[in-house]
VMD Tcl script that draws the C-alpha trace (Angstrom):
set ca {
  {-27.58 75.90 -12.05}
  {-27.11 77.20 -9.01}
  {-24.05 77.04 -7.05}
  {-24.04 78.80 -3.34}
  {-20.87 78.91 -0.68}
  {-22.36 79.88 2.93}
  {-19.25 80.97 4.97}
  {-19.14 81.29 9.12}
  {-16.36 82.56 10.81}
  {-15.95 82.93 14.27}
  {-13.32 85.03 15.76}
  {-12.76 85.49 20.03}
  {-15.98 88.05 19.89}
  {-16.35 88.82 16.22}
  {-18.52 86.93 13.92}
  {-18.47 87.71 10.36}
  {-20.75 86.01 8.27}
  {-20.90 86.02 4.39}
  {-22.80 84.26 1.40}
  {-22.01 84.07 -2.17}
  {-24.15 82.55 -5.06}
  {-23.86 82.15 -8.72}
  {-26.77 81.09 -11.12}
  {-27.21 80.44 -14.77}
  {-29.77 81.13 -17.47}
  {-32.71 78.36 -18.02}
  {-32.10 76.08 -20.40}
  {-32.90 77.32 -23.88}
  {-33.01 73.60 -25.72}
  {-35.89 72.97 -22.54}
  {-37.41 76.23 -23.59}
  {-37.62 75.38 -27.01}
  {-39.12 71.86 -26.71}
  {-41.61 73.18 -23.95}
  {-42.68 76.48 -26.72}
  {-42.53 73.90 -29.56}
  {-45.46 72.14 -28.13}
  {-47.74 75.03 -28.06}
  {-46.96 75.98 -24.50}
  {-46.57 79.83 -24.62}
  {-42.81 81.39 -23.27}
  {-43.74 82.82 -19.65}
  {-45.80 79.34 -18.69}
  {-42.59 77.71 -20.31}
  {-40.39 79.52 -18.15}
  {-42.52 79.58 -15.25}
  {-42.34 75.71 -15.50}
  {-38.72 74.91 -15.41}
  {-38.19 77.35 -12.99}
  {-40.90 75.62 -10.61}
  {-39.22 72.20 -11.02}
  {-35.92 73.50 -10.39}
  {-37.15 75.25 -6.94}
  {-39.54 72.56 -6.31}
  {-36.82 69.73 -6.37}
  {-34.88 71.49 -3.60}
  {-37.91 72.04 -1.35}
  {-38.94 68.62 -1.68}
  {-36.32 67.68 0.23}
  {-37.30 69.32 3.81}
  {-38.59 66.51 5.99}
  {-41.06 68.36 7.93}
  {-44.41 68.20 5.80}
  {-46.02 71.18 7.15}
  {-42.83 73.12 6.21}
  {-42.35 71.89 2.86}
  {-45.85 72.10 2.16}
  {-46.14 75.78 3.49}
  {-42.94 76.75 0.99}
  {-44.68 74.52 -1.98}
  {-48.00 77.05 -1.79}
  {-45.72 80.11 -1.51}
  {-43.94 78.86 -4.43}
  {-46.83 78.10 -6.37}
  {-47.88 81.58 -5.42}
  {-44.90 83.76 -6.33}
  {-44.66 82.16 -9.17}
  {-48.10 82.58 -10.93}
  {-47.43 86.45 -10.24}
  {-45.08 86.30 -13.43}
  {-47.81 85.73 -15.90}
  {-49.27 89.05 -14.43}
}
mol new
graphics top color blue
foreach p $ca { graphics top sphere $p radius 0.5 }
foreach p [lrange $ca 0 end-1] q [lrange $ca 1 end] { graphics top cylinder $p $q radius 0.2 }
display resetview
C-alpha cells in the first residue's frame, strides 16, 4: 500500500513545494502463497512489487511513455535478483 500527498503553495513571490509518502510492507500472505508454490523468495518479492507498480504505470495514456516506463521497471526489478 502506498499513499502520497503532493502539495504546492504559492504566496506572492514565494513558492513552496512538498511531497509526502507512506509505504507498507509486502503482503506476507501473498509471499507465503507464492513461496508455497516453489517460487523463491526474491522472485516472489519481485513479482509482487512489479504487479503493484505495473498497475500504476499502465494507467498512462501515451503508449510510448508507458512502454518506456515498463521497460525501465522490468530492468530495475531484475536487479533485485543480483
